[in-house]
N, C-alpha and C positions, 0 to 999 in steps of 0.2 A: 203091224203097229206103225202109226204115223210118226215119221221122223221129224223132230222140230228143227227150226232153222239154226244152222251152225254159226251164223254171223252175229249172234246176239252179243257175245262178249266184245266183238269189235264195235258193234253199234253202241253198247253201253259206254265204252271208252270214248267214242265220238261224242256222245251226249254230254258226258262229264267234261270233256275238254272244251267243247263249244260253250257250255254254260260258264266255265271258268273264263273263257276268252271274252265273253260278252258281259261279264259281271260289271255293272256300272252302278256304284252306290249313290243313287240320285238323292237319297234322303240323309246323306252324311254317314258317319261311322257309327257302328253299334257300340253301346256302352261297354266299359271295362267289365271283365268277368265278375269281379268282386261286387261292384256296384249293382250290376244286373242281377246277380244271384240274390242280393239282399232285397231288391225290389220284387223279384218274382216270388220269393218265399212268402211275401205278404198276400199274394193272390192265389197261391197254390191251393188246390182242393184235394187233400189226401184221399187216396182210394185204397182201402184194405179189403172190403167186402162188397158184395153185389149191391147192398143198400146205398153205398157211397156213389153209385152211378145216377142217383135220382136227379141231381142238377143237370147232368148231361141229357138224360131222357126228357126232362122238361124242356130244355132248349132245343134239342135236335128233333124231338118227337113231333113237332108241328110242321116240319119241312116235308116236301114231297120226295126228296132224295137225300139219303144219308150215305156218305162215302167213308168207308172205314179202311184206313191205310195199314201199313206195316213197314218198318225200317229194314227188315230182312224177310226172306221167304222161309226161314228156318228157326224161328224163335217161338217157343211154346207159349209164353205169356201173351204175345200178340194174338195168337189164335184163341186162347182161353177168354181173354177180355172181349174180343170181337164177338165170340159166341154168346157171352153173357149179355152184351149190348143188343145183339140181334134178338135174343129171346125176349128181352124187355120191350124192344120196339114192336115186335110182333104181337105180344100179349097185351101191352098197355096202349099202344098207339095204332094198332090195326094195319101194320105194314103188309104189303101184298106179295112181295117176292124178294129173293136174294140173287144177285148176279155176282159171279166170282171170276177171278183171273184164271180160268180154265177153258177147255174146249166145249163147244155146244153139245156135240154128240157124246163126248166122254161123260158129261154130266147128265145125259138123258136117263140112264138107269137110276141115278140118285133121285132125279125128279119124279120118276115113276114110283120109286120106293116111298118117298115121303108123302105122295098123294094116293098111294095104294091103287095104282092104275093097273089095268090088264098087262100082263107080261113083266110086272115089277120083280126085281130080285127079292129073294126071301129074307134078306137081312141087309142092314146098312153096310156091314163088312163086305158082303158080296157086291153091293153096288160100287163101293170104293175099289174093290179088287179088279173091277172091269176097266178102271182107268189105267191104261198101260203106259202112258207116255211119261217119260222122265221130265222133271224130278218127282219121283213117287212120293217123297215125304211131304210135298206141299199139300196133298189131299188125302193120301192114305195114312192117316194118323188118328190117334184116339180122340182128339177134340172134334174132328169132323165126324167120326163115327157117332159120338155122343150127340152132336147137333142133329144129324140125320134121324137118329132114333127119337129125339125129342120132337122134331118136326112131324114125324109120322104119328106120334101119339097126339100131338096138338091137332093135326089135320083130321084125325079120325073123328073128332067131335064137330067138324065143320061140314057145311053143305059143300057140294062139289065146286061151286063158283067162288067159294071163300077159302079154299085150300091154298096155302102158301107154297110157291114153287121155288126151286133152286136151279139156276141155269149158268152155263159157261158163256163167256163173251169174247174168247180169244180166237185167233185165226189159224193156229197151228194144226187144227184138225181138218184142213182143206180137203184132203183125200176122201175122208168119210163124208163130208158135205157134198162133194161132187157126186158121190154114189147115191146119196139119199134124197137129194132135192127133187129129181124127176118123179120119184115115187109119191112124194107128198102132193105134187102138182097133179099127178094122175087122178087123185080123188076130186080135184076141182075142174080140171080141163084136160082131157086125154090128148087132144091135138096139141095144146100148149106144152104138155109134158114131153111130147116127142120133139118139139122145137127146142125146148130147154135142154134136153139130153144132147141134141146135136150141137148146140152152142157151147155146152160144157165140155164136149169131147176134146177140144183143142188143148185144154189145160190139164186134162186127166193124167197124162204121162209124167207131168212135172210137179204135181201138187205136193209131193213129199220131198222134193229135191230142188231147192232154189238154185243151187249151183248149175244143175243141168239146164234149167230154164234160162238163166242168165247167159250161159254159154250158147245155147240155141239161138237166143235173141241176137247176141253179138255176131253170130255167123249168118244172121238173116234167114234162119231156117224156120222160125216160128215167131208169132206175135199174137197172143190171145186176148189182147185188151178189147178189141172190137167185139169179139165173140162173147166175152163176159159182160160187156156193157149191154149187148143185145139180150143176153140171158136175164139180166136184172130188170130190163125194161118189160119183159113178159110179165113179171110179177107186179111191177109198179103200175103199168097201164090198166090192169084189171083189178087193182087192189080192193076197191069197194065191193065189187061183185064177189070176189074170192072170200073176203072177210065175212060177208053176209052168209055165204053158203056154208063155210066151215072155218071158223076163226083159228082153230088149232092147226089144221092142215096148212092154212095160209101162213101162219107164223113160222112153221117149220120149213116150208118151201122157201119163203122169203129169206129167213135167217141163213139157211144152208147155201143159198145162192149168193147172198151178200158176203158170207165168209170166203167163198171162192173168189168173188170179185175183189175184195180187199186183200186177200192173200196174193193174188197176182200183182196188185199194185205194190205190195210190200216187197215181193221178190224183185220186181222190175226196178224199183228205186234204190235197191241196196248198193248199187255202184255209185250213187250220188253221195258226195261227202258233206251231207247236211242232214236235217231232221226228217226229210220227206218219207223215208221208209218207216221210221218210227211213227210218223203221223198217220200213215195208212192204218196201222194197227190201232192207234188211239181212236181213230174215227169209228172203227168197228166196235170197240168197247162202248163208246157212247151211243152209237146207233142201235146197238143191241138193247141198251137200257131204254131208249126211246120206243123201240118196238114192243118191249115188255110193258111199258107204261100204257101204250095204246091197246095192247091185248087185254090187260087187266081192267081197263075202263077209266072213265073220267076221274074217279076218286082214288086211283091207284097210287101207291106209295112204295118206293123201292129202297133197298139196301144194296150197296156194292162193296165187295172186298177186293182190294188190289194193293199193290205196292205204293208207298208214299209218292214215288215218281209218277205214278199214274193218277192218283187222286188229288194231290196237292196242286193247286192252281199253278200251271206252268209259267204264267205271266209274272209270278213272284219269285222266279228262280234265276234272275239275272240275264235271261235271253233278251236280245235287242228287239223290241216290238216293231221297229222299222224294217227289220230284216224279212226277206221273203222266205226264209228257211227257219222261222221261229218254231220252237218246240210246242207241240200241242199235247193235251191229255184230257182225261175224263173231267177233272175238276174245272178246267178252263171251258170246255164245251158246255158242261152242265150249267155253270154260272151264266154264260153268255146266252144260252138258249132258254133257260128256265127262270133266270133272274136269281141274283145272289140270295135273296130273301127266301127262296124255295129250296136251297141246297145247303146242307151242313157237311163240312169236311173235317174229319178227325184224323190227324197224323199220330204216329207212334214213334218212340225213340228209346234208346238205351245207352247207358254209359259204358258198361263192360259185361262180360259173361262168356257164354259159349253159343255157338250157332251151328246149324246143319247147313252145309254148302258143299260144293264140289270145286276142285281146282280148275277143271276145264269143263266146257259144255258137254253134257252127257257123261260126265265122269262119275266116279263112285262117291257116295255121300261120305263126308267126314265130319266129325265133331271138332270144330275149330274154336280157338280162343278169340274172343272179341276183345282187343286191347282197350285200355282206358281211352276215352275220347280225347281228341286233340285239344290242347290248351286254347281257350277262347272260343271253342265251338259251342253250339247250342247245347249239346249234350254235356259238355264240361260245365257250363254255367248252371244247368239244371241239377247236376250232381252236387254243386256247391250250395244249393238251397237247403240241403239236409233232408229233403223229403224223399224217401225211398220209392214211392209210387204216388203219382199225383196227376190231376187234370189241370190244365191251364187254358182258360178261355180267352180268345183273342181280343174280345171287347174289353176285358179286364186288364190284359197286358198292355193294350193301347192306352188305357186310362192312367196307367202308372208311367207312361212314357217309353215303354219298350217297343218302339217301332221306328227307331232312328235310322236304321240302315241294314245292309246285308250282313248275315252271319253264316258261318260255315255250319252245315247240317249234314249228318252222316246218312249215307244210303248204301246198304250192302245187298248185292244181287244174289242170284242163285249160284253164281260162280264167285269165288272169293279167295283172296290171298292176303292173310293178315299182315304179312311183312310189307305189303304195298298199301297199307291202310290209308295213308295220307291222300291217295287218289280217290277216295270214296266220299269226298265232301262236296256238297253243292251249295254255292252262295244262295241264301234264301232270305227274303223278306218274310220272316216267320208269321207275324200276325195277319199278313195278307194271303199267304199260301194256304193256311188252315183257318177254320173257325174255332178249333180247339186242338190241344196237343196232349197226348197221354204219355207221360214219361215214366219209365220203370228203370230204376238205377242199375240193377243187376238182373240179368236174364239167363235162361238156359236153352239148350238146343232142343229142337223138335225131333222126335224119333218116329220112323214109320211104324205102322201097326205091328209088323212082325218082329219089331225090335223093342217092344215095350218092356 
């Protein structure tokens, strides 16, 4: 089993602290909670049933890329509503693929299952059971099982080139990627596959252990950056020929090599006290989406599921744009590369409830209490609107004047300590960070499949 990076909790604290440090309210102060709540109540779009999503589907459905966030990795309502939105975008707006905050190879069985490809698992539950990496509740849950089963049924009615795929875009599966990349290239270029395997060999002993790689680099015993740059160039230099010969083999060869390349950068930069390590991962997220867009063709349209910190435009979180260590994420890269008019970003949030999380990285899942949101925070204000579940569109919130300044916005990671709740808020220019926000006042913890 691929061991994930243990520095994540440290990196998350760094991100939050740096955001707080660079929070510069250039547009003045946010309005008082009471006044803001009254204003926002007037533009709230209550959501109770699937039919209430129609305004969102109409607005977001014309974009090339729809990013669906979550304020935690362990809240069942976020998963349920993202699944409902995904179904509607696929059936009504002809979206081509779903990319998620998971590993490429871990999601390969799920992709084979929903497309009914050779070697596919016999069931959605089996596909999810093959995802061994912690935290298991993120993907091994009933909502994901139902979504995969629905996708399988939907795809069974489609021609092969119209089937909707589901893919992972994270870098924590680097060990599996190192193993699989040469095999895919073998189908395209046997000589190139041997060269690729030789270039990947340097990083293989360290792919699941960033600490050992950092130690080896510090002792000048190893440095795999040139090897992995050369490996990636093998795929890049022959891209057109490879894609023409076998688009699927090229996609997997390129993606697996890119995962190794970005993972090495992620490891290498962990000792830097800035966003550089975070950014290496963020670039792999967005580059995976670009690769899938290219694979599915000129008319491709994609959906991505990831935490709010990955999808909400990082430039609206108080980081100093003049800094050379500015935080990057999918939302920022997508808007810059594709144009804001082609991207729709939906954030999620909650005021109180329960959540599945762990006290420490790779720790046991606990059902924890999410306390009421901090006074004056975005979640506190939305609670005061009186709407238990509602959508807020940024163009409408701007029209009523809710864009005056930064406001604290809660973000809960896969590790969480409710008693330290105040450290989980990020200064945010809310209408700039998202195109819409889905607020659910009271939410419940997500449970793994074997604990339903």
